[in-house]
MARVEXPA-899691 format. One record per residue (C-alpha): x, y, z; residue number from 1. Coordinates in pm, whole numbers, plus 50000, padded with zeros to 5 digits. Each point is the difference from the previous one (the first is absolute). Layout:
<pts>
pt c1=X c2=Y c3=Z fimar=NUM
...
</pts>
This chain:
<pts>
pt c1=49999 c2=49998 c3=49999 fimar=1
pt c1=50279 c2=50249 c3=50085 fimar=2
pt c1=50170 c2=49923 c3=49662 fimar=3
pt c1=49664 c2=50073 c3=49829 fimar=4
pt c1=49965 c2=50340 c3=50178 fimar=5
pt c1=50358 c2=50089 c3=49927 fimar=6
pt c1=49942 c2=49926 c3=49625 fimar=7
pt c1=49686 c2=50213 c3=50005 fimar=8
pt c1=50188 c2=50298 c3=50143 fimar=9
pt c1=50286 c2=49962 c3=49756 fimar=10
pt c1=49743 c2=50012 c3=49712 fimar=11
pt c1=49820 c2=50307 c3=50149 fimar=12
pt c1=50324 c2=50175 c3=50072 fimar=13
pt c1=50144 c2=49942 c3=49664 fimar=14
pt c1=49676 c2=50129 c3=49841 fimar=15
pt c1=49997 c2=50316 c3=50215 fimar=16
pt c1=50361 c2=50064 c3=49917 fimar=17
pt c1=49943 c2=49968 c3=49628 fimar=18
pt c1=49700 c2=50222 c3=50012 fimar=19
pt c1=50202 c2=50268 c3=50194 fimar=20
pt c1=50273 c2=49986 c3=49737 fimar=21
pt c1=49770 c2=50057 c3=49701 fimar=22
pt c1=49718 c2=50208 c3=50144 fimar=23
pt c1=50079 c2=50347 c3=49873 fimar=24
pt c1=50328 c2=49971 c3=49836 fimar=25
pt c1=50173 c2=50192 c3=50278 fimar=26
pt c1=50321 c2=49866 c3=50168 fimar=27
pt c1=49849 c2=49828 c3=50290 fimar=28
pt c1=50289 c2=49747 c3=50057 fimar=29
pt c1=50091 c2=50134 c3=50341 fimar=30
pt c1=49639 c2=49962 c3=50119 fimar=31
pt c1=49931 c2=49670 c3=49815 fimar=32
pt c1=50298 c2=49805 c3=50122 fimar=33
pt c1=49936 c2=50134 c3=50351 fimar=34
pt c1=50341 c2=50158 c3=50061 fimar=35
pt c1=49828 c2=50233 c3=50253 fimar=36
pt c1=49910 c2=49715 c3=50225 fimar=37
pt c1=50279 c2=50049 c3=50252 fimar=38
pt c1=49942 c2=50363 c3=50120 fimar=39
pt c1=50350 c2=50015 c3=50145 fimar=40
pt c1=50193 c2=49868 c3=49696 fimar=41
pt c1=50023 c2=50098 c3=49640 fimar=42
pt c1=50214 c2=49942 c3=49697 fimar=43
pt c1=50032 c2=50185 c3=49665 fimar=44
pt c1=50073 c2=49801 c3=49694 fimar=45
pt c1=50065 c2=50289 c3=49758 fimar=46
pt c1=50127 c2=50330 c3=50119 fimar=47
pt c1=49925 c2=50322 c3=49823 fimar=48
pt c1=50260 c2=50228 c3=49838 fimar=49
pt c1=50087 c2=50318 c3=50186 fimar=50
pt c1=50122 c2=50324 c3=49854 fimar=51
pt c1=50345 c2=50165 c3=50042 fimar=52
pt c1=50014 c2=50375 c3=50021 fimar=53
pt c1=50245 c2=50269 c3=50088 fimar=54
pt c1=49965 c2=50289 c3=50247 fimar=55
pt c1=49953 c2=50323 c3=49808 fimar=56
pt c1=50238 c2=50294 c3=50045 fimar=57
pt c1=49742 c2=50276 c3=49999 fimar=58
pt c1=49883 c2=50171 c3=50324 fimar=59
pt c1=49696 c2=50158 c3=49843 fimar=60
pt c1=49680 c2=49828 c3=50110 fimar=61
pt c1=49701 c2=50018 c3=49761 fimar=62
pt c1=49801 c2=49689 c3=50095 fimar=63
pt c1=49948 c2=49828 c3=50330 fimar=64
pt c1=49874 c2=49639 c3=50026 fimar=65
pt c1=49937 c2=49848 c3=50345 fimar=66
pt c1=49949 c2=49620 c3=50007 fimar=67
pt c1=49855 c2=49833 c3=50314 fimar=68
pt c1=50018 c2=49630 c3=50054 fimar=69
pt c1=49720 c2=49967 c3=50256 fimar=70
pt c1=50117 c2=49776 c3=50282 fimar=71
pt c1=50346 c2=49947 c3=49805 fimar=72
pt c1=50252 c2=49932 c3=50278 fimar=73
pt c1=50367 c2=49965 c3=49931 fimar=74
pt c1=49935 c2=49626 c3=50067 fimar=75
pt c1=49741 c2=49985 c3=49728 fimar=76
pt c1=50253 c2=50164 c3=49766 fimar=77
pt c1=50260 c2=49736 c3=50097 fimar=78
pt c1=49747 c2=49722 c3=49929 fimar=79
pt c1=49917 c2=50143 c3=49656 fimar=80
pt c1=50375 c2=50039 c3=49925 fimar=81
pt c1=50065 c2=49633 c3=50072 fimar=82
pt c1=49698 c2=49864 c3=49818 fimar=83
pt c1=50101 c2=50202 c3=49681 fimar=84
pt c1=50357 c2=49849 c3=50014 fimar=85
pt c1=50168 c2=50293 c3=50158 fimar=86
pt c1=49875 c2=50270 c3=49788 fimar=87
pt c1=49737 c2=50276 c3=50036 fimar=88
pt c1=49957 c2=50340 c3=49842 fimar=89
pt c1=50044 c2=50145 c3=50334 fimar=90
pt c1=50373 c2=49900 c3=49974 fimar=91
pt c1=50047 c2=50310 c3=49778 fimar=92
pt c1=49948 c2=50259 c3=50268 fimar=93
pt c1=50318 c2=50166 c3=50086 fimar=94
pt c1=49865 c2=50135 c3=50335 fimar=95
pt c1=49817 c2=49845 c3=50297 fimar=96
pt c1=49877 c2=50098 c3=50328 fimar=97
pt c1=49753 c2=49882 c3=50281 fimar=98
pt c1=49674 c2=50162 c3=50112 fimar=99
pt c1=49831 c2=49974 c3=50337 fimar=100
pt c1=49635 c2=49928 c3=49952 fimar=101
pt c1=49823 c2=50062 c3=50342 fimar=102
pt c1=49703 c2=50245 c3=50017 fimar=103
pt c1=49886 c2=50269 c3=50252 fimar=104
pt c1=49802 c2=49769 c3=50221 fimar=105
pt c1=50132 c2=49649 c3=49937 fimar=106
pt c1=50342 c2=49836 c3=49957 fimar=107
pt c1=49871 c2=49769 c3=49729 fimar=108
pt c1=49846 c2=50197 c3=49723 fimar=109
pt c1=49727 c2=49930 c3=49751 fimar=110
pt c1=50009 c2=50086 c3=49616 fimar=111
pt c1=49790 c2=50307 c3=50067 fimar=112
pt c1=50240 c2=50173 c3=50234 fimar=113
pt c1=50297 c2=49852 c3=49840 fimar=114
pt c1=49906 c2=50113 c3=49655 fimar=115
pt c1=49891 c2=50347 c3=50125 fimar=116
pt c1=50347 c2=50066 c3=50150 fimar=117
pt c1=50164 c2=49915 c3=49670 fimar=118
pt c1=49745 c2=50200 c3=49807 fimar=119
pt c1=50017 c2=50318 c3=50215 fimar=120
pt c1=50311 c2=50009 c3=50216 fimar=121
pt c1=49826 c2=49979 c3=50327 fimar=122
pt c1=49901 c2=49710 c3=50225 fimar=123
pt c1=49637 c2=49960 c3=50087 fimar=124
pt c1=49759 c2=49767 c3=50197 fimar=125
pt c1=49928 c2=49642 c3=49917 fimar=126
pt c1=49718 c2=49974 c3=49758 fimar=127
pt c1=50021 c2=50362 c3=49879 fimar=128
pt c1=50019 c2=50061 c3=49623 fimar=129
pt c1=50158 c2=50321 c3=49867 fimar=130
pt c1=49944 c2=50196 c3=50306 fimar=131
pt c1=50201 c2=50095 c3=50316 fimar=132
pt c1=49948 c2=49873 c3=50353 fimar=133
pt c1=49756 c2=50300 c3=50057 fimar=134
pt c1=49790 c2=49914 c3=49701 fimar=135
pt c1=50135 c2=50272 c3=49770 fimar=136
pt c1=50053 c2=49912 c3=49631 fimar=137
pt c1=50354 c2=49934 c3=49886 fimar=138
pt c1=50155 c2=50169 c3=49702 fimar=139
pt c1=50172 c2=49702 c3=49835 fimar=140
pt c1=50288 c2=49953 c3=49762 fimar=141
pt c1=49733 c2=49955 c3=49731 fimar=142
pt c1=49830 c2=50321 c3=50093 fimar=143
pt c1=50331 c2=50198 c3=50005 fimar=144
pt c1=50084 c2=49857 c3=49654 fimar=145
pt c1=49657 c2=50130 c3=49868 fimar=146
pt c1=50071 c2=50341 c3=50153 fimar=147
pt c1=50322 c2=50004 c3=49791 fimar=148
pt c1=49802 c2=49912 c3=49692 fimar=149
pt c1=50118 c2=49645 c3=49966 fimar=150
pt c1=49789 c2=49712 c3=49889 fimar=151
pt c1=49920 c2=49738 c3=50260 fimar=152
pt c1=49902 c2=49633 c3=50009 fimar=153
pt c1=49930 c2=49694 c3=50212 fimar=154
pt c1=50017 c2=49632 c3=49895 fimar=155
pt c1=49931 c2=49732 c3=50257 fimar=156
pt c1=49859 c2=49643 c3=50025 fimar=157
pt c1=49761 c2=50062 c3=50289 fimar=158
pt c1=49692 c2=50220 c3=50006 fimar=159
pt c1=50083 c2=50342 c3=49888 fimar=160
pt c1=49823 c2=50123 c3=50306 fimar=161
pt c1=50203 c2=49782 c3=50236 fimar=162
pt c1=50259 c2=50135 c3=50249 fimar=163
pt c1=50317 c2=50058 c3=49810 fimar=164
pt c1=49863 c2=50168 c3=49674 fimar=165
pt c1=49741 c2=50183 c3=50193 fimar=166
pt c1=50272 c2=50143 c3=50216 fimar=167
pt c1=50142 c2=50199 c3=49726 fimar=168
pt c1=49675 c2=50151 c3=49884 fimar=169
pt c1=49714 c2=49972 c3=50246 fimar=170
pt c1=49928 c2=50082 c3=50374 fimar=171
pt c1=49809 c2=49782 c3=50249 fimar=172
pt c1=50012 c2=49904 c3=50366 fimar=173
pt c1=49882 c2=49650 c3=49915 fimar=174
pt c1=50124 c2=49768 c3=49722 fimar=175
pt c1=49661 c2=49822 c3=49999 fimar=176
pt c1=49815 c2=50299 c3=49875 fimar=177
pt c1=50088 c2=49876 c3=49652 fimar=178
pt c1=49715 c2=50147 c3=49799 fimar=179
pt c1=50074 c2=50352 c3=50147 fimar=180
pt c1=50374 c2=49952 c3=49916 fimar=181
pt c1=49924 c2=49899 c3=49637 fimar=182
pt c1=49799 c2=50304 c3=49923 fimar=183
pt c1=50298 c2=50226 c3=50102 fimar=184
pt c1=50172 c2=49885 c3=49681 fimar=185
pt c1=49735 c2=50172 c3=49781 fimar=186
pt c1=50134 c2=50355 c3=50074 fimar=187
pt c1=50363 c2=49873 c3=50078 fimar=188
pt c1=50145 c2=50109 c3=49653 fimar=189
pt c1=50228 c2=49691 c3=50007 fimar=190
pt c1=50083 c2=49925 c3=49627 fimar=191
pt c1=50052 c2=49622 c3=50024 fimar=192
pt c1=49815 c2=49762 c3=50237 fimar=193
pt c1=49994 c2=49629 c3=49963 fimar=194
pt c1=49919 c2=49719 c3=50242 fimar=195
pt c1=49688 c2=49817 c3=50135 fimar=196
pt c1=49684 c2=50093 c3=50187 fimar=197
pt c1=49763 c2=50076 c3=49725 fimar=198
pt c1=49696 c2=49915 c3=50223 fimar=199
pt c1=50070 c2=50317 c3=50203 fimar=200
pt c1=49964 c2=50190 c3=49673 fimar=201
pt c1=49696 c2=49867 c3=49813 fimar=202
pt c1=49804 c2=49789 c3=50261 fimar=203
pt c1=49963 c2=50269 c3=50271 fimar=204
pt c1=49721 c2=50020 c3=50242 fimar=205
pt c1=49969 c2=50366 c3=49946 fimar=206
pt c1=49926 c2=49948 c3=49633 fimar=207
pt c1=50302 c2=50190 c3=49860 fimar=208
pt c1=50201 c2=49873 c3=49719 fimar=209
pt c1=50353 c2=50113 c3=50053 fimar=210
pt c1=50111 c2=49852 c3=49670 fimar=211
pt c1=49751 c2=50217 c3=49809 fimar=212
pt c1=50099 c2=50302 c3=50200 fimar=213
pt c1=50367 c2=49942 c3=49915 fimar=214
pt c1=49913 c2=49964 c3=49633 fimar=215
pt c1=49820 c2=50339 c3=50022 fimar=216
pt c1=50330 c2=50148 c3=50120 fimar=217
pt c1=50176 c2=49866 c3=49694 fimar=218
pt c1=50140 c2=49681 c3=50133 fimar=219
pt c1=50024 c2=49681 c3=49785 fimar=220
pt c1=49870 c2=49696 c3=50187 fimar=221
pt c1=50115 c2=49646 c3=49939 fimar=222
pt c1=49936 c2=49671 c3=50177 fimar=223
pt c1=50218 c2=49763 c3=49806 fimar=224
pt c1=50358 c2=49977 c3=49889 fimar=225
pt c1=49934 c2=50009 c3=49631 fimar=226
pt c1=49820 c2=50329 c3=50030 fimar=227
pt c1=50272 c2=50133 c3=50225 fimar=228
pt c1=50275 c2=49947 c3=49753 fimar=229
pt c1=49801 c2=50180 c3=49731 fimar=230
pt c1=49979 c2=50332 c3=50192 fimar=231
pt c1=50234 c2=50265 c3=49852 fimar=232
pt c1=49931 c2=50298 c3=50232 fimar=233
pt c1=49881 c2=50066 c3=50347 fimar=234
pt c1=49833 c2=50053 c3=50241 fimar=235
pt c1=49912 c2=49638 c3=50061 fimar=236
pt c1=49822 c2=49797 c3=50262 fimar=237
pt c1=50038 c2=49618 c3=49980 fimar=238
pt c1=49809 c2=49772 c3=50239 fimar=239
pt c1=50068 c2=49636 c3=49936 fimar=240
pt c1=49798 c2=49827 c3=50267 fimar=241
pt c1=49718 c2=50047 c3=50239 fimar=242
pt c1=50237 c2=49989 c3=50297 fimar=243
pt c1=50367 c2=49916 c3=50025 fimar=244
pt c1=50128 c2=49850 c3=49686 fimar=245
pt c1=50059 c2=49625 c3=49962 fimar=246
pt c1=50334 c2=49831 c3=50102 fimar=247
pt c1=50266 c2=50072 c3=49751 fimar=248
pt c1=49989 c2=49651 c3=49823 fimar=249
pt c1=49639 c2=50065 c3=49930 fimar=250
pt c1=50015 c2=50361 c3=49909 fimar=251
pt c1=50306 c2=49999 c3=49787 fimar=252
pt c1=50225 c2=50302 c3=49949 fimar=253
pt c1=49748 c2=50264 c3=50102 fimar=254
pt c1=50239 c2=50213 c3=50211 fimar=255
pt c1=50289 c2=49986 c3=49755 fimar=256
pt c1=49757 c2=50101 c3=49722 fimar=257
pt c1=49868 c2=50284 c3=50211 fimar=258
pt c1=50356 c2=50099 c3=50072 fimar=259
pt c1=50080 c2=50019 c3=49630 fimar=260
pt c1=49690 c2=50204 c3=49926 fimar=261
pt c1=50051 c2=50240 c3=50294 fimar=262
pt c1=50355 c2=50068 c3=49889 fimar=263
pt c1=49867 c2=50067 c3=49645 fimar=264
pt c1=49705 c2=50220 c3=50093 fimar=265
pt c1=50170 c2=50201 c3=50282 fimar=266
pt c1=50321 c2=50085 c3=49827 fimar=267
pt c1=50016 c2=50364 c3=49915 fimar=268
pt c1=50225 c2=50310 c3=50010 fimar=269
pt c1=49878 c2=50108 c3=50355 fimar=270
pt c1=50056 c2=49656 c3=50156 fimar=271
pt c1=49785 c2=49758 c3=50195 fimar=272
pt c1=49945 c2=49833 c3=50334 fimar=273
pt c1=49904 c2=49632 c3=49990 fimar=274
pt c1=49931 c2=49754 c3=50288 fimar=275
pt c1=49995 c2=49626 c3=49920 fimar=276
pt c1=49916 c2=49746 c3=50265 fimar=277
pt c1=50054 c2=49628 c3=50015 fimar=278
pt c1=49686 c2=49975 c3=50210 fimar=279
pt c1=49965 c2=49627 c3=50048 fimar=280
pt c1=50343 c2=49916 c3=50134 fimar=281
pt c1=49838 c2=50093 c3=50326 fimar=282
pt c1=49685 c2=49791 c3=49941 fimar=283
pt c1=50185 c2=49674 c3=49957 fimar=284
pt c1=50241 c2=50063 c3=50282 fimar=285
pt c1=49698 c2=50048 c3=50215 fimar=286
pt c1=49882 c2=49665 c3=49898 fimar=287
pt c1=50352 c2=49849 c3=50050 fimar=288
pt c1=50024 c2=49857 c3=49641 fimar=289
pt c1=50356 c2=50065 c3=49880 fimar=290
pt c1=49942 c2=49883 c3=49644 fimar=291
pt c1=49712 c2=50249 c3=49935 fimar=292
pt c1=50195 c2=50271 c3=50187 fimar=293
pt c1=50308 c2=49931 c3=49772 fimar=294
pt c1=49793 c2=50018 c3=49679 fimar=295
pt c1=49868 c2=50333 c3=50103 fimar=296
pt c1=50349 c2=50138 c3=50080 fimar=297
pt c1=50118 c2=49871 c3=49662 fimar=298
pt c1=49716 c2=50197 c3=49833 fimar=299
pt c1=50104 c2=50316 c3=50193 fimar=300
pt c1=50365 c2=49943 c3=49916 fimar=301
pt c1=49922 c2=49970 c3=49631 fimar=302
pt c1=49825 c2=50336 c3=50014 fimar=303
pt c1=50322 c2=50129 c3=50171 fimar=304
pt c1=50196 c2=49887 c3=49700 fimar=305
pt c1=49774 c2=50194 c3=49769 fimar=306
pt c1=50030 c2=50307 c3=50213 fimar=307
pt c1=50378 c2=49980 c3=50015 fimar=308
pt c1=50035 c2=49966 c3=49625 fimar=309
pt c1=49781 c2=50305 c3=49955 fimar=310
pt c1=50206 c2=50195 c3=50270 fimar=311
pt c1=50338 c2=49912 c3=49842 fimar=312
pt c1=49883 c2=50109 c3=49659 fimar=313
pt c1=49837 c2=50332 c3=50135 fimar=314
pt c1=50298 c2=50080 c3=50232 fimar=315
pt c1=49787 c2=50234 c3=50225 fimar=316
pt c1=49782 c2=49746 c3=50188 fimar=317
pt c1=50030 c2=49936 c3=50371 fimar=318
pt c1=49880 c2=49656 c3=50086 fimar=319
pt c1=49931 c2=49894 c3=50366 fimar=320
pt c1=49899 c2=49647 c3=50092 fimar=321
pt c1=49888 c2=49920 c3=50360 fimar=322
pt c1=49740 c2=49829 c3=50217 fimar=323
pt c1=49742 c2=50139 c3=50230 fimar=324
pt c1=50074 c2=49732 c3=50257 fimar=325
pt c1=50105 c2=49625 c3=50012 fimar=326
pt c1=49737 c2=49720 c3=50018 fimar=327
pt c1=50008 c2=49650 c3=50126 fimar=328
pt c1=50320 c2=49988 c3=50209 fimar=329
pt c1=50173 c2=49815 c3=49725 fimar=330
pt c1=50321 c2=49806 c3=50051 fimar=331
pt c1=50196 c2=49840 c3=49730 fimar=332
pt c1=50107 c2=49658 c3=50167 fimar=333
pt c1=50100 c2=49781 c3=49701 fimar=334
pt c1=50002 c2=49939 c3=49626 fimar=335
pt c1=50245 c2=50016 c3=49722 fimar=336
pt c1=50122 c2=50292 c3=49779 fimar=337
pt c1=50099 c2=49751 c3=49721 fimar=338
pt c1=49651 c2=49822 c3=50018 fimar=339
pt c1=49817 c2=50326 c3=50047 fimar=340
pt c1=49818 c2=49869 c3=50297 fimar=341
pt c1=49927 c2=50128 c3=50343 fimar=342
pt c1=49862 c2=49884 c3=50340 fimar=343
pt c1=49874 c2=50268 c3=50227 fimar=344
pt c1=49837 c2=50054 c3=50340 fimar=345
pt c1=49730 c2=50255 c3=50059 fimar=346
pt c1=49970 c2=50124 c3=50359 fimar=347
pt c1=49679 c2=50203 c3=49955 fimar=348
pt c1=49704 c2=50038 c3=49780 fimar=349
pt c1=50017 c2=50385 c3=50070 fimar=350
pt c1=50240 c2=50281 c3=49949 fimar=351
pt c1=50328 c2=50052 c3=50192 fimar=352
pt c1=50223 c2=50296 c3=50094 fimar=353
pt c1=50326 c2=49919 c3=49851 fimar=354
pt c1=50161 c2=50267 c3=49788 fimar=355
pt c1=49924 c2=49972 c3=49623 fimar=356
pt c1=50237 c2=50062 c3=49703 fimar=357
pt c1=50019 c2=50322 c3=49793 fimar=358
pt c1=50159 c2=49973 c3=49656 fimar=359
pt c1=50091 c2=50309 c3=49802 fimar=360
pt c1=50102 c2=50054 c3=49639 fimar=361
pt c1=50051 c2=50309 c3=49777 fimar=362
pt c1=50079 c2=50372 c3=50090 fimar=363
pt c1=50070 c2=50054 c3=50373 fimar=364
pt c1=49965 c2=49627 c3=50082 fimar=365
pt c1=50277 c2=50054 c3=50255 fimar=366
pt c1=49764 c2=50212 c3=50209 fimar=367
pt c1=49823 c2=49679 c3=50099 fimar=368
pt c1=50279 c2=49799 c3=50163 fimar=369
pt c1=49972 c2=49937 c3=50379 fimar=370
pt c1=49749 c2=49916 c3=50261 fimar=371
pt c1=49704 c2=50231 c3=50060 fimar=372
pt c1=49628 c2=50032 c3=50059 fimar=373
pt c1=49756 c2=49913 c3=49719 fimar=374
pt c1=49879 c2=50364 c3=50007 fimar=375
pt c1=50355 c2=50115 c3=49929 fimar=376
pt c1=49995 c2=49813 c3=49674 fimar=377
pt c1=49739 c2=50249 c3=49842 fimar=378
pt c1=50153 c2=50291 c3=50186 fimar=379
pt c1=50307 c2=49934 c3=49800 fimar=380
pt c1=49796 c2=49983 c3=49672 fimar=381
pt c1=49808 c2=50326 c3=50100 fimar=382
pt c1=50332 c2=50185 c3=50013 fimar=383
pt c1=50093 c2=49867 c3=49661 fimar=384
pt c1=49658 c2=50118 c3=49861 fimar=385
pt c1=50062 c2=50359 c3=50096 fimar=386
</pts>
């Protein structure tokens, strides 16, 4: 009887696997052969190619690109580096520092307070979006860029009205007021907005359709990658899912494509400010799933490669890569660089208070070396924007 049951399960398992491989034509191999089964172990068969760039000689800054790996601790970077065979696009950065992430009222921050400090140069309370500890709205890096006549943009894989992107544009004492946060984008003047969260734009309880309101202001709206790549001029709003976007092996190169399009549409004589977030590094570290976390980090690092190639060619673009906090209490305890494999230990499903890395490339990159508060990071950028 046991042999019969075993045979039945083998047949069913083979059928399911075959269906998964041929369902939509996507590369589902990592899901279909169950390589994510062990949450604390992962191996990469084929590494991706990384870029090689040189530090530009110019000291003139025209463009500023801030890239935030949500929850991307130094340990997560080390895991990704090992899994890709000892190579990441992050390796190109000539300058590195460390940022302390605590907020006004807690040692362990959340993405709201952590992102707000990066966006505005001032620490705030846990859960506050784009406002100081007394509830006053912040003037952020994005706002300052707009005041200087620069174009501005956001590209993320979470809801566009979630903590980190909202920190640069919106103001709220509570991240859960998502409908109210979303409506603040209508009059924001941001030139390029891509991410998820469409249900807060066109399925609202108040009956408003924010997509139509943005169209009335001259925005092009897209909800798929094919239409995104056809757009030749901004402003643009792209909402590619009802909530957060699918995991990267399902959604494909959405963030790299958005990065390409943002660089294309925002580039102009007066310069631009762009914030790109690898939002779901954090999500999978919360779930203690190292394989999914690594794939999200790879997706983010591929965007870093695209940005660096643009910055090298342009010569006047400052690129900062950092994290709002670390997540998961990750420890790399085993694996093989040669086999591109890791074994890790997670100590928590929450955030932690260890310093996070800061990588800098381009004009004035040397200003970002050292150990400092997360708010000091954007204070340095504010000075360069004057």
